[in-house]
BALOBA-1460 file (C-alpha; in Angstrom, 3 decimals):
// residues 80
<rec num="1" residu="m" x="0.000" y="0.000" z="0.000"/>
<rec num="2" residu="n" x="1.219" y="3.464" z="-0.870"/>
<rec num="3" residu="e" x="2.533" y="5.477" z="2.110"/>
<rec num="4" residu="k" x="0.248" y="8.414" z="1.289"/>
<rec num="5" residu="v" x="-2.803" y="6.170" z="1.225"/>
<rec num="6" residu="k" x="-1.816" y="4.596" z="4.539"/>
<rec num="7" residu="a" x="-1.295" y="8.026" z="6.087"/>
<rec num="8" residu="f" x="-4.683" y="9.154" z="4.780"/>
<rec num="9" residu="i" x="-6.382" y="6.097" z="6.266"/>
<rec num="10" residu="d" x="-4.613" y="6.648" z="9.606"/>
<rec num="11" residu="v" x="-5.795" y="10.258" z="9.745"/>
<rec num="12" residu="a" x="-9.336" y="9.317" z="8.704"/>
<rec num="13" residu="v" x="-9.621" y="6.624" z="11.385"/>
<rec num="14" residu="a" x="-8.140" y="8.877" z="14.083"/>
<rec num="15" residu="t" x="-10.511" y="11.689" z="13.104"/>
<rec num="16" residu="f" x="-13.536" y="9.388" z="13.185"/>
<rec num="17" residu="l" x="-12.618" y="7.963" z="16.592"/>
<rec num="18" residu="a" x="-11.793" y="11.336" z="18.129"/>
<rec num="19" residu="s" x="-14.990" y="12.947" z="16.887"/>
<rec num="20" residu="s" x="-17.033" y="9.986" z="18.142"/>
<rec num="21" residu="v" x="-15.496" y="10.252" z="21.599"/>
<rec num="22" residu="l" x="-16.092" y="14.013" z="21.708"/>
<rec num="23" residu="v" x="-19.734" y="13.613" z="20.706"/>
<rec num="24" residu="l" x="-20.108" y="10.904" z="23.359"/>
<rec num="25" residu="f" x="-18.699" y="13.138" z="26.108"/>
<rec num="26" residu="y" x="-20.781" y="16.125" z="25.001"/>
<rec num="27" residu="g" x="-23.933" y="13.991" z="24.946"/>
<rec num="28" residu="l" x="-23.169" y="12.631" z="28.408"/>
<rec num="29" residu="g" x="-22.672" y="16.182" z="29.646"/>
<rec num="30" residu="v" x="-26.060" y="17.238" z="28.297"/>
<rec num="31" residu="r" x="-27.675" y="14.159" z="29.856"/>
<rec num="32" residu="f" x="-26.079" y="14.859" z="33.241"/>
<rec num="33" residu="i" x="-27.244" y="18.503" z="33.122"/>
<rec num="34" residu="a" x="-30.791" y="17.327" z="32.392"/>
<rec num="35" residu="d" x="-30.596" y="14.897" z="35.323"/>
<rec num="36" residu="a" x="-29.267" y="17.623" z="37.623"/>
<rec num="37" residu="t" x="-32.109" y="19.945" z="36.597"/>
<rec num="38" residu="a" x="-34.714" y="17.254" z="37.226"/>
<rec num="39" residu="r" x="-33.230" y="16.479" z="40.632"/>
<rec num="40" residu="s" x="-33.176" y="20.169" z="41.549"/>
<rec num="41" residu="e" x="-36.836" y="20.532" z="40.625"/>
<rec num="42" residu="r" x="-37.697" y="17.568" z="42.884"/>
<rec num="43" residu="g" x="-35.714" y="19.111" z="45.729"/>
<rec num="44" residu="e" x="-33.009" y="16.457" z="45.647"/>
<rec num="45" residu="s" x="-29.253" y="16.988" z="45.626"/>
<rec num="46" residu="a" x="-27.916" y="17.662" z="42.129"/>
<rec num="47" residu="g" x="-24.240" y="18.078" z="42.961"/>
<rec num="48" residu="l" x="-22.918" y="14.815" z="41.557"/>
<rec num="49" residu="p" x="-24.639" y="14.937" z="38.146"/>
<rec num="50" residu="r" x="-23.792" y="18.625" z="37.761"/>
<rec num="51" residu="a" x="-20.111" y="17.927" z="38.543"/>
<rec num="52" residu="a" x="-20.130" y="15.013" z="36.098"/>
<rec num="53" residu="a" x="-21.650" y="17.244" z="33.415"/>
<rec num="54" residu="w" x="-19.049" y="19.948" z="33.808"/>
<rec num="55" residu="t" x="-16.307" y="17.327" z="33.837"/>
<rec num="56" residu="c" x="-17.571" y="15.988" z="30.500"/>
<rec num="57" residu="f" x="-17.709" y="19.512" z="29.064"/>
<rec num="58" residu="a" x="-14.182" y="20.190" z="30.349"/>
<rec num="59" residu="v" x="-12.891" y="17.064" z="28.570"/>
<rec num="60" residu="v" x="-14.495" y="18.233" z="25.317"/>
<rec num="61" residu="g" x="-13.093" y="21.745" z="25.733"/>
<rec num="62" residu="a" x="-9.607" y="20.442" z="26.485"/>
<rec num="63" residu="a" x="-9.687" y="18.218" z="23.404"/>
<rec num="64" residu="v" x="-10.786" y="21.122" z="21.210"/>
<rec num="65" residu="l" x="-8.043" y="23.363" z="22.581"/>
<rec num="66" residu="f" x="-5.479" y="20.604" z="22.064"/>
<rec num="67" residu="g" x="-6.650" y="20.234" z="18.463"/>
<rec num="68" residu="i" x="-6.228" y="23.965" z="17.900"/>
<rec num="69" residu="y" x="-2.768" y="23.757" z="19.468"/>
<rec num="70" residu="l" x="-1.815" y="21.006" z="17.033"/>
<rec num="71" residu="i" x="-3.192" y="22.827" z="13.979"/>
<rec num="72" residu="v" x="-1.911" y="26.365" z="14.587"/>
<rec num="73" residu="p" x="1.857" y="26.454" z="13.993"/>
<rec num="74" residu="a" x="2.408" y="29.576" z="16.104"/>
<rec num="75" residu="l" x="1.144" y="27.748" z="19.200"/>
<rec num="76" residu="g" x="3.154" y="24.587" z="18.640"/>
<rec num="77" residu="g" x="6.476" y="26.364" z="18.367"/>
<rec num="78" residu="k" x="7.270" y="24.882" z="14.957"/>
<rec num="79" residu="s" x="7.122" y="26.841" z="11.756"/>
<rec num="80" residu="h" x="7.111" y="24.942" z="8.486"/>
């Protein structure tokens, strides 16, 4: 197999997996926020689901910032 084709397939698979994981974490964050809201309306403690939601959102945000760091040459310290 040609090296360029292999590199393309590697990037495509990595992109698919990374985007799937990010969507999963974002969806879990939304679900935890909904659970926290429902618990608050019932008068129950909503601390744990709210903390889990913000943790999921923080993971997504960190991954996005890391992606920007990898893409923007000025941030990575390498100029091509």
